[in-house]
PDBQT receptor file of N, H, CA, C and O in Angstrom, charges set to zero:
ATOM      1  N   MET A   1       0.851  -1.175   0.000  1.00  0.00    +0.000 N 
ATOM      2  CA  MET A   1       0.000   0.000   0.000  1.00  0.00    +0.000 C 
ATOM      3  C   MET A   1       0.891   1.231   0.000  1.00  0.00    +0.000 C 
ATOM      4  O   MET A   1       1.849   1.314   0.769  1.00  0.00    +0.000 OA
ATOM      5  N   ARG A   2       0.583   2.157  -0.838  1.00  0.00    +0.000 N 
ATOM      6  H   ARG A   2      -0.195   2.090  -1.463  1.00  0.00    +0.000 HD
ATOM      7  CA  ARG A   2       1.319   3.417  -0.868  1.00  0.00    +0.000 C 
ATOM      8  C   ARG A   2       0.478   4.489  -0.185  1.00  0.00    +0.000 C 
ATOM      9  O   ARG A   2      -0.716   4.625  -0.455  1.00  0.00    +0.000 OA
ATOM     10  N   VAL A   3       1.107   5.237   0.689  1.00  0.00    +0.000 N 
ATOM     11  H   VAL A   3       2.077   5.127   0.908  1.00  0.00    +0.000 HD
ATOM     12  CA  VAL A   3       0.436   6.330   1.386  1.00  0.00    +0.000 C 
ATOM     13  C   VAL A   3       1.312   7.567   1.261  1.00  0.00    +0.000 C 
ATOM     14  O   VAL A   3       2.497   7.532   1.594  1.00  0.00    +0.000 OA
ATOM     15  N   ASP A   4       0.731   8.655   0.785  1.00  0.00    +0.000 N 
ATOM     16  H   ASP A   4      -0.231   8.683   0.515  1.00  0.00    +0.000 HD
ATOM     17  CA  ASP A   4       1.444   9.920   0.711  1.00  0.00    +0.000 C 
ATOM     18  C   ASP A   4       0.864  10.860   1.746  1.00  0.00    +0.000 C 
ATOM     19  O   ASP A   4      -0.353  11.020   1.846  1.00  0.00    +0.000 OA
ATOM     20  N   GLN A   5       1.727  11.470   2.499  1.00  0.00    +0.000 N 
ATOM     21  H   GLN A   5       2.715  11.341   2.418  1.00  0.00    +0.000 HD
ATOM     22  CA  GLN A   5       1.279  12.429   3.501  1.00  0.00    +0.000 C 
ATOM     23  C   GLN A   5       1.560  13.829   2.978  1.00  0.00    +0.000 C 
ATOM     24  O   GLN A   5       2.688  14.160   2.613  1.00  0.00    +0.000 OA
ATOM     25  N   VAL A   6       0.527  14.630   2.949  1.00  0.00    +0.000 N 
ATOM     26  H   VAL A   6      -0.389  14.361   3.246  1.00  0.00    +0.000 HD
ATOM     27  CA  VAL A   6       0.655  15.996   2.471  1.00  0.00    +0.000 C 
ATOM     28  C   VAL A   6       0.171  16.923   3.576  1.00  0.00    +0.000 C 
ATOM     29  O   VAL A   6      -0.960  16.804   4.047  1.00  0.00    +0.000 OA
ATOM     30  N   GLY A   7       1.021  17.832   3.980  1.00  0.00    +0.000 N 
ATOM     31  H   GLY A   7       1.940  17.929   3.597  1.00  0.00    +0.000 HD
ATOM     32  CA  GLY A   7       0.629  18.763   5.033  1.00  0.00    +0.000 C 
ATOM     33  C   GLY A   7       0.617  18.102   6.392  1.00  0.00    +0.000 C 
ATOM     34  O   GLY A   7       1.413  17.206   6.673  1.00  0.00    +0.000 OA
ATOM     35  N   SER A   8      -0.294  18.554   7.228  1.00  0.00    +0.000 N 
ATOM     36  H   SER A   8      -0.941  19.282   7.000  1.00  0.00    +0.000 HD
ATOM     37  CA  SER A   8      -0.362  18.002   8.571  1.00  0.00    +0.000 C 
ATOM     38  C   SER A   8      -1.802  18.018   9.050  1.00  0.00    +0.000 C 
ATOM     39  O   SER A   8      -2.662  18.669   8.457  1.00  0.00    +0.000 OA
ATOM     40  N   LEU A   9      -2.051  17.300  10.121  1.00  0.00    +0.000 N 
ATOM     41  H   LEU A   9      -1.353  16.771  10.603  1.00  0.00    +0.000 HD
ATOM     42  CA  LEU A   9      -3.383  17.286  10.701  1.00  0.00    +0.000 C 
ATOM     43  C   LEU A   9      -3.614  18.559  11.502  1.00  0.00    +0.000 C 
ATOM     44  O   LEU A   9      -2.676  19.173  12.009  1.00  0.00    +0.000 OA
ATOM     45  N   LEU A  10      -4.868  18.938  11.603  1.00  0.00    +0.000 N 
ATOM     46  H   LEU A  10      -5.630  18.440  11.190  1.00  0.00    +0.000 HD
ATOM     47  CA  LEU A  10      -5.205  20.102  12.418  1.00  0.00    +0.000 C 
ATOM     48  C   LEU A  10      -5.022  19.763  13.892  1.00  0.00    +0.000 C 
ATOM     49  O   LEU A  10      -5.202  18.616  14.300  1.00  0.00    +0.000 OA
ATOM     50  N   ARG A  11      -4.669  20.754  14.678  1.00  0.00    +0.000 N 
ATOM     51  H   ARG A  11      -4.523  21.686  14.347  1.00  0.00    +0.000 HD
ATOM     52  CA  ARG A  11      -4.544  20.535  16.114  1.00  0.00    +0.000 C 
ATOM     53  C   ARG A  11      -5.920  20.288  16.717  1.00  0.00    +0.000 C 
ATOM     54  O   ARG A  11      -6.878  20.985  16.383  1.00  0.00    +0.000 OA
ATOM     55  N   PRO A  12      -6.025  19.304  17.600  1.00  0.00    +0.000 N 
ATOM     56  CA  PRO A  12      -7.308  19.067  18.263  1.00  0.00    +0.000 C 
ATOM     57  C   PRO A  12      -7.698  20.267  19.132  1.00  0.00    +0.000 C 
ATOM     58  O   PRO A  12      -6.838  20.995  19.627  1.00  0.00    +0.000 OA
ATOM     59  N   VAL A  13      -9.000  20.460  19.307  1.00  0.00    +0.000 N 
ATOM     60  H   VAL A  13      -9.699  19.869  18.904  1.00  0.00    +0.000 HD
ATOM     61  CA  VAL A  13      -9.513  21.569  20.111  1.00  0.00    +0.000 C 
ATOM     62  C   VAL A  13      -8.916  21.535  21.515  1.00  0.00    +0.000 C 
ATOM     63  O   VAL A  13      -8.550  22.573  22.066  1.00  0.00    +0.000 OA
ATOM     64  N   LYS A  14      -8.819  20.341  22.088  1.00  0.00    +0.000 N 
ATOM     65  H   LYS A  14      -9.115  19.498  21.641  1.00  0.00    +0.000 HD
ATOM     66  CA  LYS A  14      -8.270  20.196  23.442  1.00  0.00    +0.000 C 
ATOM     67  C   LYS A  14      -6.823  20.700  23.510  1.00  0.00    +0.000 C 
ATOM     68  O   LYS A  14      -6.427  21.318  24.498  1.00  0.00    +0.000 OA
ATOM     69  N   LEU A  15      -6.046  20.439  22.474  1.00  0.00    +0.000 N 
ATOM     70  H   LEU A  15      -6.367  19.937  21.672  1.00  0.00    +0.000 HD
ATOM     71  CA  LEU A  15      -4.654  20.888  22.455  1.00  0.00    +0.000 C 
ATOM     72  C   LEU A  15      -4.575  22.400  22.263  1.00  0.00    +0.000 C 
ATOM     73  O   LEU A  15      -3.745  23.062  22.885  1.00  0.00    +0.000 OA
ATOM     74  N   LYS A  16      -5.431  22.947  21.407  1.00  0.00    +0.000 N 
ATOM     75  H   LYS A  16      -6.106  22.409  20.901  1.00  0.00    +0.000 HD
ATOM     76  CA  LYS A  16      -5.462  24.403  21.233  1.00  0.00    +0.000 C 
ATOM     77  C   LYS A  16      -5.788  25.091  22.558  1.00  0.00    +0.000 C 
ATOM     78  O   LYS A  16      -5.202  26.120  22.895  1.00  0.00    +0.000 OA
ATOM     79  N   ALA A  17      -6.733  24.509  23.307  1.00  0.00    +0.000 N 
ATOM     80  H   ALA A  17      -7.210  23.673  23.033  1.00  0.00    +0.000 HD
ATOM     81  CA  ALA A  17      -7.106  25.076  24.604  1.00  0.00    +0.000 C 
ATOM     82  C   ALA A  17      -5.920  25.018  25.567  1.00  0.00    +0.000 C 
ATOM     83  O   ALA A  17      -5.709  25.945  26.349  1.00  0.00    +0.000 OA
ATOM     84  N   ALA A  18      -5.156  23.943  25.513  1.00  0.00    +0.000 N 
ATOM     85  H   ALA A  18      -5.328  23.190  24.878  1.00  0.00    +0.000 HD
ATOM     86  CA  ALA A  18      -3.985  23.814  26.384  1.00  0.00    +0.000 C 
ATOM     87  C   ALA A  18      -2.947  24.884  26.053  1.00  0.00    +0.000 C 
ATOM     88  O   ALA A  18      -2.354  25.469  26.959  1.00  0.00    +0.000 OA
ATOM     89  N   PHE A  19      -2.722  25.146  24.763  1.00  0.00    +0.000 N 
ATOM     90  H   PHE A  19      -3.204  24.671  24.027  1.00  0.00    +0.000 HD
ATOM     91  CA  PHE A  19      -1.779  26.192  24.373  1.00  0.00    +0.000 C 
ATOM     92  C   PHE A  19      -2.248  27.560  24.863  1.00  0.00    +0.000 C 
ATOM     93  O   PHE A  19      -1.450  28.361  25.349  1.00  0.00    +0.000 OA
ATOM     94  N   LEU A  20      -3.539  27.819  24.731  1.00  0.00    +0.000 N 
ATOM     95  H   LEU A  20      -4.188  27.169  24.335  1.00  0.00    +0.000 HD
ATOM     96  CA  LEU A  20      -4.096  29.090  25.180  1.00  0.00    +0.000 C 
ATOM     97  C   LEU A  20      -3.924  29.254  26.693  1.00  0.00    +0.000 C 
ATOM     98  O   LEU A  20      -3.502  30.311  27.162  1.00  0.00    +0.000 OA
ATOM     99  N   LYS A  21      -4.248  28.212  27.447  1.00  0.00    +0.000 N 
ATOM    100  H   LYS A  21      -4.590  27.353  27.066  1.00  0.00    +0.000 HD
ATOM    101  CA  LYS A  21      -4.088  28.263  28.905  1.00  0.00    +0.000 C 
ATOM    102  C   LYS A  21      -2.620  28.466  29.288  1.00  0.00    +0.000 C 
ATOM    103  O   LYS A  21      -2.314  29.163  30.255  1.00  0.00    +0.000 OA
ATOM    104  N   ASN A  22      -1.721  27.854  28.522  1.00  0.00    +0.000 N 
ATOM    105  H   ASN A  22      -1.970  27.288  27.737  1.00  0.00    +0.000 HD
ATOM    106  CA  ASN A  22      -0.298  28.016  28.787  1.00  0.00    +0.000 C 
ATOM    107  C   ASN A  22       0.128  29.459  28.564  1.00  0.00    +0.000 C 
ATOM    108  O   ASN A  22       0.876  30.022  29.364  1.00  0.00    +0.000 OA
ATOM    109  N   ARG A  23      -0.350  30.058  27.472  1.00  0.00    +0.000 N 
ATOM    110  H   ARG A  23      -0.957  29.601  26.822  1.00  0.00    +0.000 HD
ATOM    111  CA  ARG A  23      -0.028  31.470  27.197  1.00  0.00    +0.000 C 
ATOM    112  C   ARG A  23      -0.586  32.389  28.277  1.00  0.00    +0.000 C 
ATOM    113  O   ARG A  23       0.033  33.394  28.623  1.00  0.00    +0.000 OA
ATOM    114  N   GLU A  24      -1.751  32.045  28.804  1.00  0.00    +0.000 N 
ATOM    115  H   GLU A  24      -2.254  31.228  28.522  1.00  0.00    +0.000 HD
ATOM    116  CA  GLU A  24      -2.375  32.857  29.851  1.00  0.00    +0.000 C 
ATOM    117  C   GLU A  24      -1.734  32.630  31.218  1.00  0.00    +0.000 C 
ATOM    118  O   GLU A  24      -1.990  33.383  32.157  1.00  0.00    +0.000 OA
ATOM    119  N   GLY A  25      -0.913  31.608  31.328  1.00  0.00    +0.000 N 
ATOM    120  H   GLY A  25      -0.706  30.996  30.564  1.00  0.00    +0.000 HD
ATOM    121  CA  GLY A  25      -0.237  31.321  32.582  1.00  0.00    +0.000 C 
ATOM    122  C   GLY A  25      -0.982  30.393  33.522  1.00  0.00    +0.000 C 
ATOM    123  O   GLY A  25      -0.545  30.186  34.654  1.00  0.00    +0.000 OA
ATOM    124  N   SER A  26      -2.105  29.824  33.075  1.00  0.00    +0.000 N 
ATOM    125  H   SER A  26      -2.459  29.992  32.155  1.00  0.00    +0.000 HD
ATOM    126  CA  SER A  26      -2.868  28.943  33.950  1.00  0.00    +0.000 C 
ATOM    127  C   SER A  26      -2.577  27.457  33.716  1.00  0.00    +0.000 C 
ATOM    128  O   SER A  26      -3.192  26.594  34.342  1.00  0.00    +0.000 OA
ATOM    129  N   LEU A  27      -1.638  27.165  32.813  1.00  0.00    +0.000 N 
ATOM    130  H   LEU A  27      -1.139  27.867  32.304  1.00  0.00    +0.000 HD
ATOM    131  CA  LEU A  27      -1.239  25.783  32.553  1.00  0.00    +0.000 C 
ATOM    132  C   LEU A  27       0.276  25.761  32.415  1.00  0.00    +0.000 C 
ATOM    133  O   LEU A  27       0.843  26.470  31.584  1.00  0.00    +0.000 OA
ATOM    134  N   GLY A  28       0.916  24.953  33.225  1.00  0.00    +0.000 N 
ATOM    135  H   GLY A  28       0.455  24.377  33.900  1.00  0.00    +0.000 HD
ATOM    136  CA  GLY A  28       2.372  24.890  33.225  1.00  0.00    +0.000 C 
ATOM    137  C   GLY A  28       2.934  24.130  32.038  1.00  0.00    +0.000 C 
ATOM    138  O   GLY A  28       2.205  23.479  31.290  1.00  0.00    +0.000 OA
ATOM    139  N   GLU A  29       4.237  24.225  31.883  1.00  0.00    +0.000 N 
ATOM    140  H   GLU A  29       4.829  24.754  32.491  1.00  0.00    +0.000 HD
ATOM    141  CA  GLU A  29       4.929  23.557  30.775  1.00  0.00    +0.000 C 
ATOM    142  C   GLU A  29       4.759  22.044  30.830  1.00  0.00    +0.000 C 
ATOM    143  O   GLU A  29       4.586  21.402  29.794  1.00  0.00    +0.000 OA
ATOM    144  N   GLU A  30       4.805  21.474  32.019  1.00  0.00    +0.000 N 
ATOM    145  H   GLU A  30       4.945  21.995  32.861  1.00  0.00    +0.000 HD
ATOM    146  CA  GLU A  30       4.655  20.019  32.176  1.00  0.00    +0.000 C 
ATOM    147  C   GLU A  30       3.271  19.561  31.699  1.00  0.00    +0.000 C 
ATOM    148  O   GLU A  30       3.150  18.555  31.000  1.00  0.00    +0.000 OA
ATOM    149  N   GLU A  31       2.242  20.301  32.080  1.00  0.00    +0.000 N 
ATOM    150  H   GLU A  31       2.341  21.118  32.648  1.00  0.00    +0.000 HD
ATOM    151  CA  GLU A  31       0.883  19.950  31.662  1.00  0.00    +0.000 C 
ATOM    152  C   GLU A  31       0.710  20.130  30.155  1.00  0.00    +0.000 C 
ATOM    153  O   GLU A  31       0.028  19.337  29.505  1.00  0.00    +0.000 OA
ATOM    154  N   LEU A  32       1.326  21.169  29.607  1.00  0.00    +0.000 N 
ATOM    155  H   LEU A  32       1.880  21.813  30.135  1.00  0.00    +0.000 HD
ATOM    156  CA  LEU A  32       1.268  21.383  28.168  1.00  0.00    +0.000 C 
ATOM    157  C   LEU A  32       1.932  20.218  27.447  1.00  0.00    +0.000 C 
ATOM    158  O   LEU A  32       1.406  19.718  26.454  1.00  0.00    +0.000 OA
ATOM    159  N   ARG A  33       3.078  19.789  27.940  1.00  0.00    +0.000 N 
ATOM    160  H   ARG A  33       3.506  20.195  28.747  1.00  0.00    +0.000 HD
ATOM    161  CA  ARG A  33       3.782  18.657  27.338  1.00  0.00    +0.000 C 
ATOM    162  C   ARG A  33       2.923  17.394  27.382  1.00  0.00    +0.000 C 
ATOM    163  O   ARG A  33       2.892  16.622  26.424  1.00  0.00    +0.000 OA
ATOM    164  N   ARG A  34       2.226  17.193  28.502  1.00  0.00    +0.000 N 
ATOM    165  H   ARG A  34       2.251  17.821  29.280  1.00  0.00    +0.000 HD
ATOM    166  CA  ARG A  34       1.338  16.021  28.600  1.00  0.00    +0.000 C 
ATOM    167  C   ARG A  34       0.206  16.103  27.573  1.00  0.00    +0.000 C 
ATOM    168  O   ARG A  34      -0.151  15.098  26.959  1.00  0.00    +0.000 OA
ATOM    169  N   ALA A  35      -0.353  17.291  27.388  1.00  0.00    +0.000 N 
ATOM    170  H   ALA A  35      -0.064  18.108  27.886  1.00  0.00    +0.000 HD
ATOM    171  CA  ALA A  35      -1.422  17.476  26.398  1.00  0.00    +0.000 C 
ATOM    172  C   ALA A  35      -0.896  17.194  24.985  1.00  0.00    +0.000 C 
ATOM    173  O   ALA A  35      -1.584  16.577  24.173  1.00  0.00    +0.000 OA
ATOM    174  N   GLN A  36       0.322  17.649  24.702  1.00  0.00    +0.000 N 
ATOM    175  H   GLN A  36       0.881  18.150  25.362  1.00  0.00    +0.000 HD
ATOM    176  CA  GLN A  36       0.926  17.387  23.397  1.00  0.00    +0.000 C 
ATOM    177  C   GLN A  36       1.164  15.887  23.202  1.00  0.00    +0.000 C 
ATOM    178  O   GLN A  36       0.855  15.334  22.147  1.00  0.00    +0.000 OA
ATOM    179  N   ASP A  37       1.709  15.245  24.218  1.00  0.00    +0.000 N 
ATOM    180  H   ASP A  37       1.960  15.694  25.076  1.00  0.00    +0.000 HD
ATOM    181  CA  ASP A  37       1.974  13.807  24.132  1.00  0.00    +0.000 C 
ATOM    182  C   ASP A  37       0.686  13.018  23.912  1.00  0.00    +0.000 C 
ATOM    183  O   ASP A  37       0.662  12.064  23.134  1.00  0.00    +0.000 OA
ATOM    184  N   GLU A  38      -0.380  13.419  24.598  1.00  0.00    +0.000 N 
ATOM    185  H   GLU A  38      -0.360  14.193  25.230  1.00  0.00    +0.000 HD
ATOM    186  CA  GLU A  38      -1.669  12.744  24.439  1.00  0.00    +0.000 C 
ATOM    187  C   GLU A  38      -2.193  12.910  23.014  1.00  0.00    +0.000 C 
ATOM    188  O   GLU A  38      -2.711  11.961  22.427  1.00  0.00    +0.000 OA
ATOM    189  N   ALA A  39      -2.058  14.112  22.459  1.00  0.00    +0.000 N 
ATOM    190  H   ALA A  39      -1.636  14.883  22.936  1.00  0.00    +0.000 HD
ATOM    191  CA  ALA A  39      -2.514  14.363  21.094  1.00  0.00    +0.000 C 
ATOM    192  C   ALA A  39      -1.728  13.512  20.093  1.00  0.00    +0.000 C 
ATOM    193  O   ALA A  39      -2.293  12.993  19.131  1.00  0.00    +0.000 OA
ATOM    194  N   ILE A  40      -0.439  13.376  20.325  1.00  0.00    +0.000 N 
ATOM    195  H   ILE A  40       0.021  13.798  21.107  1.00  0.00    +0.000 HD
ATOM    196  CA  ILE A  40       0.397  12.549  19.447  1.00  0.00    +0.000 C 
ATOM    197  C   ILE A  40      -0.034  11.095  19.530  1.00  0.00    +0.000 C 
ATOM    198  O   ILE A  40      -0.164  10.423  18.507  1.00  0.00    +0.000 OA
ATOM    199  N   ARG A  41      -0.256  10.607  20.749  1.00  0.00    +0.000 N 
ATOM    200  H   ARG A  41      -0.150  11.153  21.580  1.00  0.00    +0.000 HD
ATOM    201  CA  ARG A  41      -0.704   9.212  20.909  1.00  0.00    +0.000 C 
ATOM    202  C   ARG A  41      -2.042   8.984  20.210  1.00  0.00    +0.000 C 
ATOM    203  O   ARG A  41      -2.258   7.931  19.610  1.00  0.00    +0.000 OA
ATOM    204  N   ASP A  42      -2.933   9.960  20.286  1.00  0.00    +0.000 N 
ATOM    205  H   ASP A  42      -2.758  10.815  20.773  1.00  0.00    +0.000 HD
ATOM    206  CA  ASP A  42      -4.238   9.836  19.623  1.00  0.00    +0.000 C 
ATOM    207  C   ASP A  42      -4.091   9.746  18.106  1.00  0.00    +0.000 C 
ATOM    208  O   ASP A  42      -4.773   8.948  17.463  1.00  0.00    +0.000 OA
ATOM    209  N   VAL A  43      -3.206  10.561  17.532  1.00  0.00    +0.000 N 
ATOM    210  H   VAL A  43      -2.652  11.210  18.054  1.00  0.00    +0.000 HD
ATOM    211  CA  VAL A  43      -2.986  10.534  16.086  1.00  0.00    +0.000 C 
ATOM    212  C   VAL A  43      -2.406   9.190  15.665  1.00  0.00    +0.000 C 
ATOM    213  O   VAL A  43      -2.849   8.609  14.674  1.00  0.00    +0.000 OA
ATOM    214  N   ILE A  44      -1.435   8.697  16.396  1.00  0.00    +0.000 N 
ATOM    215  H   ILE A  44      -1.076   9.169  17.201  1.00  0.00    +0.000 HD
ATOM    216  CA  ILE A  44      -0.821   7.409  16.064  1.00  0.00    +0.000 C 
ATOM    217  C   ILE A  44      -1.853   6.293  16.169  1.00  0.00    +0.000 C 
ATOM    218  O   ILE A  44      -1.894   5.408  15.314  1.00  0.00    +0.000 OA
ATOM    219  N   ALA A  45      -2.687   6.323  17.206  1.00  0.00    +0.000 N 
ATOM    220  H   ALA A  45      -2.654   7.042  17.901  1.00  0.00    +0.000 HD
ATOM    221  CA  ALA A  45      -3.728   5.308  17.363  1.00  0.00    +0.000 C 
ATOM    222  C   ALA A  45      -4.704   5.351  16.188  1.00  0.00    +0.000 C 
ATOM    223  O   ALA A  45      -5.129   4.306  15.695  1.00  0.00    +0.000 OA
ATOM    224  N   THR A  46      -5.060   6.548  15.740  1.00  0.00    +0.000 N 
ATOM    225  H   THR A  46      -4.715   7.397  16.140  1.00  0.00    +0.000 HD
ATOM    226  CA  THR A  46      -5.967   6.685  14.604  1.00  0.00    +0.000 C 
ATOM    227  C   THR A  46      -5.334   6.117  13.346  1.00  0.00    +0.000 C 
ATOM    228  O   THR A  46      -5.999   5.427  12.574  1.00  0.00    +0.000 OA
ATOM    229  N   GLN A  47      -4.054   6.400  13.132  1.00  0.00    +0.000 N 
ATOM    230  H   GLN A  47      -3.514   6.961  13.759  1.00  0.00    +0.000 HD
ATOM    231  CA  GLN A  47      -3.357   5.851  11.965  1.00  0.00    +0.000 C 
ATOM    232  C   GLN A  47      -3.336   4.330  12.034  1.00  0.00    +0.000 C 
ATOM    233  O   GLN A  47      -3.594   3.659  11.035  1.00  0.00    +0.000 OA
ATOM    234  N   GLU A  48      -3.031   3.789  13.197  1.00  0.00    +0.000 N 
ATOM    235  H   GLU A  48      -2.821   4.334  14.009  1.00  0.00    +0.000 HD
ATOM    236  CA  GLU A  48      -2.991   2.339  13.349  1.00  0.00    +0.000 C 
ATOM    237  C   GLU A  48      -4.369   1.725  13.140  1.00  0.00    +0.000 C 
ATOM    238  O   GLU A  48      -4.482   0.665  12.525  1.00  0.00    +0.000 OA
ATOM    239  N   ASP A  49      -5.427   2.379  13.646  1.00  0.00    +0.000 N 
ATOM    240  H   ASP A  49      -5.334   3.241  14.146  1.00  0.00    +0.000 HD
ATOM    241  CA  ASP A  49      -6.794   1.892  13.468  1.00  0.00    +0.000 C 
ATOM    242  C   ASP A  49      -7.174   1.788  11.996  1.00  0.00    +0.000 C 
ATOM    243  O   ASP A  49      -7.970   0.932  11.613  1.00  0.00    +0.000 OA
ATOM    244  N   HIS A  50      -6.598   2.667  11.172  1.00  0.00    +0.000 N 
ATOM    245  H   HIS A  50      -5.951   3.363  11.484  1.00  0.00    +0.000 HD
ATOM    246  CA  HIS A  50      -6.879   2.674   9.739  1.00  0.00    +0.000 C 
ATOM    247  C   HIS A  50      -5.814   1.911   8.948  1.00  0.00    +0.000 C 
ATOM    248  O   HIS A  50      -5.770   1.985   7.720  1.00  0.00    +0.000 OA
ATOM    249  N   HIS A  51      -4.970   1.187   9.655  1.00  0.00    +0.000 N 
ATOM    250  H   HIS A  51      -5.007   1.126  10.652  1.00  0.00    +0.000 HD
ATOM    251  CA  HIS A  51      -3.915   0.361   9.037  1.00  0.00    +0.000 C 
ATOM    252  C   HIS A  51      -2.980   1.182   8.164  1.00  0.00    +0.000 C 
ATOM    253  O   HIS A  51      -2.511   0.714   7.127  1.00  0.00    +0.000 OA
ATOM    254  N   LEU A  52      -2.714   2.410   8.591  1.00  0.00    +0.000 N 
ATOM    255  H   LEU A  52      -3.095   2.791   9.434  1.00  0.00    +0.000 HD
ATOM    256  CA  LEU A  52      -1.763   3.264   7.883  1.00  0.00    +0.000 C 
ATOM    257  C   LEU A  52      -0.388   3.105   8.526  1.00  0.00    +0.000 C 
ATOM    258  O   LEU A  52      -0.293   2.900   9.736  1.00  0.00    +0.000 OA
ATOM    259  N   PRO A  53       0.663   3.194   7.742  1.00  0.00    +0.000 N 
ATOM    260  CA  PRO A  53       1.996   3.137   8.338  1.00  0.00    +0.000 C 
ATOM    261  C   PRO A  53       2.224   4.377   9.201  1.00  0.00    +0.000 C 
ATOM    262  O   PRO A  53       2.007   5.507   8.765  1.00  0.00    +0.000 OA
ATOM    263  N   VAL A  54       2.657   4.143  10.410  1.00  0.00    +0.000 N 
ATOM    264  H   VAL A  54       2.834   3.224  10.765  1.00  0.00    +0.000 HD
ATOM    265  CA  VAL A  54       2.868   5.256  11.335  1.00  0.00    +0.000 C 
ATOM    266  C   VAL A  54       4.150   5.990  10.988  1.00  0.00    +0.000 C 
ATOM    267  O   VAL A  54       4.212   7.216  11.082  1.00  0.00    +0.000 OA
ATOM    268  N   VAL A  55       5.168   5.251  10.588  1.00  0.00    +0.000 N 
ATOM    269  H   VAL A  55       5.118   4.255  10.511  1.00  0.00    +0.000 HD
ATOM    270  CA  VAL A  55       6.439   5.840  10.158  1.00  0.00    +0.000 C 
ATOM    271  C   VAL A  55       6.640   5.426   8.711  1.00  0.00    +0.000 C 
ATOM    272  O   VAL A  55       6.688   4.236   8.397  1.00  0.00    +0.000 OA
ATOM    273  N   THR A  56       6.757   6.408   7.837  1.00  0.00    +0.000 N 
ATOM    274  H   THR A  56       6.718   7.374   8.092  1.00  0.00    +0.000 HD
ATOM    275  CA  THR A  56       6.936   6.114   6.418  1.00  0.00    +0.000 C 
ATOM    276  C   THR A  56       8.391   5.748   6.138  1.00  0.00    +0.000 C 
ATOM    277  O   THR A  56       9.270   6.053   6.944  1.00  0.00    +0.000 OA
ATOM    278  N   PRO A  57       8.652   5.100   5.007  1.00  0.00    +0.000 N 
ATOM    279  CA  PRO A  57      10.043   4.755   4.664  1.00  0.00    +0.000 C 
ATOM    280  C   PRO A  57      10.960   5.974   4.651  1.00  0.00    +0.000 C 
ATOM    281  O   PRO A  57      12.107   5.879   5.088  1.00  0.00    +0.000 OA
ATOM    282  N   ARG A  58      10.485   7.111   4.162  1.00  0.00    +0.000 N 
ATOM    283  H   ARG A  58       9.554   7.189   3.807  1.00  0.00    +0.000 HD
ATOM    284  CA  ARG A  58      11.316   8.323   4.122  1.00  0.00    +0.000 C 
ATOM    285  C   ARG A  58      11.665   8.757   5.545  1.00  0.00    +0.000 C 
ATOM    286  O   ARG A  58      12.817   9.088   5.825  1.00  0.00    +0.000 OA
ATOM    287  N   GLU A  59      10.674   8.758   6.451  1.00  0.00    +0.000 N 
ATOM    288  H   GLU A  59       9.738   8.489   6.224  1.00  0.00    +0.000 HD
ATOM    289  CA  GLU A  59      10.933   9.129   7.838  1.00  0.00    +0.000 C 
ATOM    290  C   GLU A  59      11.926   8.143   8.465  1.00  0.00    +0.000 C 
ATOM    291  O   GLU A  59      12.829   8.539   9.201  1.00  0.00    +0.000 OA
ATOM    292  N   ARG A  60      11.745   6.879   8.165  1.00  0.00    +0.000 N 
ATOM    293  H   ARG A  60      11.011   6.558   7.567  1.00  0.00    +0.000 HD
ATOM    294  CA  ARG A  60      12.618   5.851   8.727  1.00  0.00    +0.000 C 
ATOM    295  C   ARG A  60      14.054   6.084   8.270  1.00  0.00    +0.000 C 
ATOM    296  O   ARG A  60      14.980   5.997   9.077  1.00  0.00    +0.000 OA
ATOM    297  N   SER A  61      14.251   6.381   6.982  1.00  0.00    +0.000 N 
ATOM    298  H   SER A  61      13.499   6.452   6.326  1.00  0.00    +0.000 HD
ATOM    299  CA  SER A  61      15.616   6.570   6.483  1.00  0.00    +0.000 C 
ATOM    300  C   SER A  61      16.251   7.846   7.038  1.00  0.00    +0.000 C 
ATOM    301  O   SER A  61      17.454   7.875   7.298  1.00  0.00    +0.000 OA
ATOM    302  N   SER A  62      15.448   8.905   7.223  1.00  0.00    +0.000 N 
ATOM    303  H   SER A  62      14.471   8.881   7.012  1.00  0.00    +0.000 HD
ATOM    304  CA  SER A  62      16.029  10.150   7.747  1.00  0.00    +0.000 C 
ATOM    305  C   SER A  62      16.320  10.046   9.239  1.00  0.00    +0.000 C 
ATOM    306  O   SER A  62      17.204  10.733   9.751  1.00  0.00    +0.000 OA
ATOM    307  N   CYS A  63      15.579   9.188   9.938  1.00  0.00    +0.000 N 
ATOM    308  H   CYS A  63      14.860   8.630   9.523  1.00  0.00    +0.000 HD
ATOM    309  CA  CYS A  63      15.830   9.007  11.368  1.00  0.00    +0.000 C 
ATOM    310  C   CYS A  63      17.167   8.314  11.619  1.00  0.00    +0.000 C 
ATOM    311  O   CYS A  63      17.835   8.561  12.623  1.00  0.00    +0.000 OA
ATOM    312  N   TRP A  64      17.536   7.449  10.692  1.00  0.00    +0.000 N 
ATOM    313  H   TRP A  64      16.993   7.248   9.877  1.00  0.00    +0.000 HD
ATOM    314  CA  TRP A  64      18.730   6.626  10.921  1.00  0.00    +0.000 C 
ATOM    315  C   TRP A  64      19.910   7.064  10.074  1.00  0.00    +0.000 C 
ATOM    316  O   TRP A  64      20.934   6.382  10.041  1.00  0.00    +0.000 OA
ATOM    317  N   ALA A  65      19.781   8.193   9.389  1.00  0.00    +0.000 N 
ATOM    318  H   ALA A  65      18.949   8.747   9.417  1.00  0.00    +0.000 HD
ATOM    319  CA  ALA A  65      20.877   8.664   8.530  1.00  0.00    +0.000 C 
ATOM    320  C   ALA A  65      22.029   9.194   9.351  1.00  0.00    +0.000 C 
ATOM    321  O   ALA A  65      23.035   9.632   8.794  1.00  0.00    +0.000 OA
TER     322      ALA A  65
């Protein structure tokens, strides 16, 4: 199966809210990092649910270059 990735996914509403709270000072860096990590895990889970390769051959080769 060939999959081409163009652009990027939109940030989830929950993550946008976390960034806003961080800018306002009501959410610390650690909590922001957790929100980012959760969003990443959700995207990977969605890709896996749709049987899409999570790491493409190009990403794999650039990671190990």
